[in-house]
C-alpha positions in Angstrom: -37.9 -3.1 -5.7 -36.7 0.1 -4.1 -35.4 3.1 -6.1 -31.9 2.4 -4.9 -32.0 -1.2 -6.0 -33.4 -0.1 -9.4 -30.5 2.4 -9.8 -28.0 -0.2 -9.0 -29.5 -2.6 -11.6 -29.4 0.2 -14.2 -25.8 1.0 -13.5 -24.9 -2.7 -13.6 -26.7 -3.4 -16.9 -23.7 -3.2 -19.3 -21.6 -5.3 -16.9 -24.3 -7.9 -16.6 -24.4 -8.3 -20.3 -20.7 -8.7 -20.4 -20.4 -11.2 -17.6 -23.8 -12.8 -17.4 -26.1 -12.8 -14.3 -25.5 -16.3 -12.9 -25.0 -14.8 -9.5 -21.4 -16.0 -9.1 -18.2 -14.0 -8.6 -16.3 -13.8 -11.8 -13.1 -15.6 -10.9 -11.4 -14.8 -14.2 -10.7 -11.4 -12.7 -8.7 -12.8 -9.8 -5.4 -13.3 -11.7 -5.1 -9.8 -13.2 -6.3 -8.3 -9.9 -3.6 -10.0 -7.9 -0.8 -9.4 -10.5 -1.7 -5.7 -10.8 -1.9 -5.2 -7.1 1.4 -6.8 -6.3 3.4 -4.6 -8.7 3.7 -1.9 -6.1 4.6 -4.0 -3.0 7.2 -6.0 -5.0 9.0 -2.8 -5.9 8.6 -1.5 -2.4 10.2 -4.5 -0.8 12.7 -5.8 -3.4 14.7 -2.5 -3.1 15.5 -3.3 0.6 18.4 -5.6 -0.2 19.4 -3.5 -3.3 20.2 -0.3 -1.3 23.6 -1.4 -0.2 24.8 -2.7 -3.6 23.4 0.3 -5.4 25.2 2.6 -2.9 28.4 0.8 -3.4 28.1 0.9 -7.2 27.5 4.7 -7.3 29.4 5.7 -4.1 26.3 6.9 -2.4 25.7 6.7 1.4 22.4 5.4 3.0 21.1 9.0 3.3 21.2 9.3 -0.5 20.0 5.8 -1.5 17.0 6.4 0.9 15.6 8.5 -1.9 15.1 5.4 -3.9 12.5 4.4 -1.3 11.1 7.9 -0.8 10.8 8.7 -4.6 8.5 5.7 -5.1 6.4 6.3 -2.1 6.1 10.0 -2.8 4.8 9.3 -6.3 2.6 6.6 -5.1 1.2 8.6 -2.2 0.1 11.3 -4.6 -1.0 9.0 -7.4 -3.0 6.4 -5.5 -6.0 8.6 -4.5 -5.9 10.4 -7.9 -5.9 7.2 -9.9 -8.5 5.7 -7.5 -10.8 8.5 -8.2 -10.3 8.1 -11.9 -11.1 4.4 -11.5 -14.4 5.4 -9.8 -15.2 7.6 -12.8 -14.0 5.6 -15.7 -13.6 2.0 -14.5 -10.4 0.1 -13.9 -9.5 -1.1 -17.4 -7.9 1.9 -19.1 -6.2 3.1 -15.9 -4.8 -0.4 -15.3 -3.4 -0.7 -18.8 -1.7 2.7 -18.7 -0.2 1.9 -15.4 1.3 -1.4 -16.6 2.9 0.3 -19.6 4.5 2.9 -17.3 5.8 0.1 -15.0 7.4 -1.7 -17.9 9.1 1.6 -19.1 10.4 2.2 -15.6 11.8 -1.3 -15.5 13.8 -0.7 -18.6 15.0 2.7 -17.5 16.2 1.3 -14.1 18.0 -1.6 -15.8 20.0 0.8 -18.0 20.4 3.7 -15.5 24.0 5.2 -15.6 23.7 6.9 -12.2 21.7 7.3 -9.0 19.6 10.3 -10.3 18.3 8.2 -13.3 17.4 5.4 -10.9 15.4 7.8 -8.7 13.5 8.9 -11.8 12.8 5.3 -12.7 11.4 4.8 -9.1 9.2 7.8 -9.5 7.8 6.4 -12.8 7.3 3.0 -11.0 5.4 4.8 -8.3 2.9 6.3 -10.7 2.8 3.2 -12.9 1.9 0.9 -10.1 -0.9 3.1 -8.7 -3.8 1.6 -10.5 -3.5 -2.1 -9.5 -4.9 -1.9 -5.9 -7.7 0.6 -6.4 -8.8 -1.3 -9.6 -8.9 -4.6 -7.6 -10.9 -3.2 -4.7 -13.3 -1.5 -7.2 -13.9 -4.8 -9.0 -14.6 -6.6 -5.8 -17.3 -4.1 -4.9 -18.7 -4.1 -8.4 -19.0 -7.8 -8.4 -20.8 -7.6 -5.1 -23.3 -5.2 -6.6 -23.6 -7.2 -9.8 -24.3 -10.5 -8.1 -26.3 -9.1 -5.2 -24.0 -10.9 -2.8 -21.0 -9.7 -0.8 -17.7 -10.7 -2.5 -16.4 -14.0 -1.1 -14.2 -13.4 1.9 -11.7 -15.8 0.4 -11.1 -13.4 -2.5 -10.3 -10.5 -0.2 -8.0 -12.8 1.7 -6.3 -14.0 -1.4 -5.7 -10.3 -2.4 -4.3 -9.4 1.0 -2.2 -12.6 1.2 -0.7 -11.9 -2.3 0.3 -8.4 -1.3 1.7 -9.5 2.0 3.6 -12.4 0.4 5.2 -10.2 -2.2 6.0 -7.5 0.4 7.8 -10.1 2.6 9.3 -12.4 -0.1 10.6 -9.3 -2.0 13.9 -9.1 -0.1 14.5 -12.8 -0.6 13.7 -12.6 -4.3 15.8 -9.5 -4.5 18.8 -11.3 -2.9 18.4 -14.1 -5.4 18.2 -11.8 -8.4 21.2 -9.8 -7.2 23.1 -13.0 -6.8 22.3 -14.1 -10.3 22.8 -10.8 -12.2 23.4 -7.9 -9.9 21.1 -5.2 -8.6 19.9 -4.2 -12.1 17.9 -7.4 -12.2 15.7 -6.0 -9.5 14.5 -3.4 -12.0 14.4 -5.7 -15.0 11.9 -8.0 -13.3 9.3 -5.3 -13.8 9.3 -5.9 -17.6 7.8 -9.4 -17.7 5.5 -8.7 -14.8 4.1 -5.6 -16.4 3.7 -7.4 -19.7 1.8 -10.3 -18.1 -0.5 -7.9 -16.2 -1.2 -5.9 -19.4 -2.2 -9.0 -21.4 -4.4 -10.4 -18.6 -6.2 -7.1 -18.0 -6.7 -6.6 -21.8 -8.4 -10.0 -22.0 -10.3 -10.1 -18.8 -11.2 -6.7 -17.4 -14.7 -5.4 -18.4 -14.7 -2.7 -21.1 -17.6 -1.0 -19.5 -17.4 0.5 -16.0 -20.2 -0.4 -13.5 -20.5 3.2 -12.5 -19.7 4.9 -15.8 -22.5 7.1 -17.1 -23.1 10.3 -18.9 -22.3 12.3 -15.8 -18.9 10.7 -15.4 -17.1 12.9 -17.9 -13.9 15.0 -17.8 -16.0 17.8 -16.2 -16.5 15.6 -13.1 -12.7 15.6 -12.3 -11.9 18.0 -9.6 -8.6 19.3 -11.1 -8.1 22.1 -8.5 -8.7 19.7 -5.7 -6.1 17.3 -7.2 -3.5 20.1 -7.6 -4.1 21.3 -4.0 -3.9 17.8 -2.6 -0.7 17.1 -4.5 0.9 20.4 -3.4 0.0 19.7 0.3 1.2 16.1 0.3 4.5 16.7 -1.7 5.4 19.7 0.5 4.6 17.9 3.8 6.5 14.7 2.7 9.5 16.6 1.5 9.8 18.2 4.9 9.3 14.9 6.5 12.2 13.4 4.5 14.5 16.4 5.4 13.1 17.7 8.7 15.3 20.7 9.2 14.6 24.3 10.3 15.8 25.6 7.0 13.0 23.6 5.3 10.2 25.0 7.4 8.9 26.8 4.4 7.7 23.4 3.1 5.4 23.1 6.0 4.0 26.6 5.3 3.3 25.6 1.7 1.6 22.4 2.9 -0.6 24.4 5.3 -1.7 26.9 2.5 -2.4 24.0 0.1 -4.4 22.2 2.8 -6.5 25.3 3.3 -7.1 25.6 -0.4 -8.0 21.9 -0.6 -10.5 22.2 2.3 -12.3 25.2 0.9 -12.5 23.7 -2.6 -13.7 20.3 -1.5 -16.4 21.7 0.8 -17.7 23.9 -2.0 -17.6 21.7 -5.1 -20.4 19.3 -6.0 -18.2 16.3 -6.9 -15.0 16.7 -4.8 -11.8 14.7 -5.4 -11.7 13.9 -1.6 -15.1 14.0 0.0 -14.3 15.8 3.3 -17.9 15.7 4.4 -18.1 12.0 3.9 -14.9 11.5 5.8 -16.1 13.8 8.6 -19.3 11.7 8.9 -17.3 8.4 8.8 -14.8 8.6 11.6 -14.3 4.9 11.8 -12.9 5.0 8.2 -10.6 7.9 9.2 -9.4 5.9 12.2 -8.6 3.0 9.9 -6.5 5.2 7.8 -4.6 6.5 10.8 -4.0 2.9 12.0 -2.7 2.1 8.6 -0.1 4.8 8.9 1.1 3.5 12.3 1.2 -0.1 11.2 3.1 0.7 8.0 5.6 2.8 9.8 6.6 -0.1 12.0 6.4 -2.7 9.2 8.5 -0.7 6.7 11.0 0.4 9.4 11.6 -3.3 10.0 11.8 -4.1 6.3 14.2 -1.4 5.4 16.0 -0.5 8.6 16.5 -4.0 9.9 17.5 -5.3 6.5 20.2 -2.6 6.1 21.5 -3.4 9.6 21.7 -7.1 8.7 24.0 -6.2 5.8 26.0 -3.3 7.4 25.8 -3.9 11.1 25.7 -7.7 11.1 27.8 -8.2 8.0 25.5 -10.5 6.1 25.4 -10.6 2.3 22.3 -9.4 0.4 21.3 -13.0 -0.4 21.7 -14.1 3.2 19.8 -11.1 4.6 17.0 -11.9 2.2 16.9 -15.5 3.5 16.8 -14.3 7.1 13.6 -12.4 6.3 12.0 -15.4 4.6 10.3 -16.7 7.9 8.3 -13.5 7.9 6.8 -14.6 4.7 5.9 -18.1 6.0 4.4 -16.8 9.2 2.4 -14.1 7.5 0.9 -16.6 5.0 0.0 -19.0 7.7 -1.6 -16.3 9.9 -3.5 -14.7 7.0 -4.9 -17.9 5.5 -5.9 -19.1 9.0 -7.8 -16.0 10.0 -8.7 -14.5 6.6 -12.3 -15.9 6.4 -13.3 -14.5 9.7 -15.1 -11.2 9.4 -14.0 -10.1 12.8 -11.4 -7.2 12.6 -10.8 -5.8 16.0 -9.1 -8.9 17.4 -6.8 -9.1 14.4 -5.8 -5.5 14.8 -5.1 -5.8 18.5 -3.3 -9.1 18.3 -1.1 -7.8 15.4 -0.3 -4.5 17.2 0.8 -6.4 20.4 3.1 -8.6 18.3 4.6 -5.5 16.8 5.4 -4.2 20.2 7.1 -7.5 21.1 9.1 -7.5 17.8 10.3 -3.9 18.4 11.4 -4.7 21.9 13.4 -7.7 20.7 15.2 -5.5 18.2 16.7 -3.6 21.2 18.5 -6.8 22.2 20.3 -7.3 18.9 24.0 -6.7 18.4 26.7 -7.3 15.8 27.3 -10.8 17.0 23.7 -12.0 17.4 23.3 -15.6 16.3 21.4 -16.2 13.1 18.8 -18.4 14.8 17.8 -15.4 17.0 17.5 -13.2 13.9 15.2 -15.8 12.4 13.2 -15.9 15.6 12.6 -12.2 15.4 11.5 -12.6 11.8 9.0 -15.2 12.9 7.5 -12.8 15.5 7.3 -10.0 13.0 5.4 -12.3 10.6 2.4 -12.3 12.8 1.5 -8.6 12.5 2.5 -8.8 8.9 -0.2 -11.4 8.3 -2.9 -9.6 10.4 -2.7 -5.9 10.1 -2.8 -5.2 6.4 -5.6 -7.8 6.0 -7.6 -6.3 8.8 -7.2 -2.7 7.6 -8.1 -3.7 4.0 -11.2 -5.5 5.1 -12.2 -2.5 7.3 -12.0 -0.1 4.4 -14.1 -2.6 2.3 -16.8 -2.5 5.0 -16.6 1.1 6.0 -16.2 3.0 2.7 -18.9 4.3 0.5 -19.2 1.8 -2.4 -19.5 4.6 -5.0 -16.0 5.7 -3.9 -14.4 2.4 -3.4 -11.6 3.1 -5.8 -10.6 6.4 -4.2 -11.1 4.9 -0.7 -8.7 2.1 -1.5 -6.3 4.6 -3.0 -6.4 6.6 0.2 -5.7 3.4 2.2 -2.6 2.8 0.1 -1.6 6.4 0.4 -1.7 6.3 4.1 0.2 3.1 4.1 2.9 4.7 2.0 2.9 7.7 4.3 4.0 5.3 6.9 6.7 4.0 4.5 7.9 7.5 4.0 8.0 8.1 7.7 10.1 5.0 8.1 12.4 6.0 5.3 12.9 9.4 7.0 13.6 7.6 10.3 16.3 5.5 8.6 18.0 8.6 7.3 17.8 10.2 10.8 19.0 7.3 12.8 21.6 5.9 10.4 24.6 7.9 9.4 27.0 6.7 6.7 26.4 3.1 7.8 23.5 1.1 9.3 25.2 0.4 12.5 23.9 -1.3 15.7 23.5 2.0 17.7 21.4 3.5 14.9 19.3 0.4 14.7 18.6 0.6 18.4 17.5 4.2 18.1 15.2 3.1 15.3 13.8 0.3 17.4 12.9 2.8 20.2 11.1 5.0 17.7 9.0 2.1 16.3 8.3 0.8 19.8 6.5 4.1 20.6 4.6 3.9 17.3 3.5 0.4 17.8 2.3 1.3 21.3 0.2 4.1 19.8 -1.4 1.5 17.5 -2.3 -0.7 20.5 -3.9 2.2 22.3 -5.8 3.4 19.2 -7.2 -0.1 18.6 -8.3 -0.6 22.2 -10.1 2.8 22.3 -12.0 2.4 18.9 -15.3 0.8 19.9 -16.7 1.0 16.3 -14.4 -2.0 15.4 -16.7 -4.3 17.3 -19.4 -3.7 14.6 -17.3 -3.9 11.5 -17.9 -7.0 9.4 -20.4 -8.3 11.9 -23.5 -8.4 9.7 -24.4 -7.7 6.0 -27.7 -6.6 4.6 -29.6 -8.4 1.9 -27.8 -6.6 -0.9 -24.5 -7.6 0.4 -23.7 -4.1 1.7 -22.3 -3.6 5.2 -25.1 -2.4 7.5 -22.9 0.3 9.0 -21.7 1.6 5.6 -22.9 5.3 5.1 -25.3 6.0 2.3 
């Protein structure tokens, strides 16, 4: 037995005693993993059909209600890597439980909100509260792989991806149904039972001892200065992105200074918040993060921009708009379940990116009188990349990331995805004025057509994708994963 294998066994000792060593993946973890990881996408997507009713209730135009999207993603973009790093240090249980409590509190606050400002605060709390679910799930997948000595079943990764895709797409339909039953406040109230169920399941099933927790993983291991510099850089840059005006150029200056502080700090500290040296030596992982931004920008522009146009430009009700998007859900599920067990990633990325180009081009042909069946056809086309891209990027990170930093690597993946969501939210505010009309939707379509073209180009040029997921070593670790 090598020294590395001995170290892994020593780290896994407490977890082995808790779960046994029968060599099988602990499937009791799947339910809380899935429920926790969908809390963020359900709140990301369900708001799509709520924006117009909320705007009407408070007399707010799309440029103001867009902050309901931006607030959640701003909080999540900052929180995901931070919580992911804490998961690496302390294990998923306590971070997961704290997050579900915050999610429930945000649901109550949003349900009772008297104005738009309070709703935005509720969305910020939701952003932080839903940060732990996905990093915790990816961490547990890698921990189970180390505990059993085998790579986690590809079906589990697929189930996790499909659950997130399903919720992201079915969210508007669910939101339309809830709004029809009890108004837009029900889209916030739904968080209360979901958070409660996630809390109970995690309390009962998540291991109390972290696989990587040890005497060195104390509060002194947390890179507080790195976290502050990272948050300052990201918040400043994203605030400028949401309001890209010359008068706000000072925000970019703050972002640049914070980025410089972050770089100096992370390169000098022994246990950095973001391991820049690791990222610099793992360019395939960096490329995956960039592809995630591009894919998410197109996906969320369709989810939010297209949905608002369906209600304002096409004149559909919130419930009908949600139903029009339902075929995206069906197609995404079919595509993900069909291709999920295949370890090959490059083909999924390329095929999904090409279908995004087609969908964006079709948006240019829409007008106020477009038949419903054509709108449904567009939804079917968009379901293909929805089912392929997030699954492929998730699997790429699982294969490419350092296992010791799986929580923070997964958090960074979500952060970059939500950066794409923020870009799409900013684009909505730029291309739509007081209403989501057809001319604004066409300008949005041209923008995402360029972005999807960049995704195709980047996928074609990345030769490293041919090796990702091809082979695993005897310990279940990807052969091309850095030490």
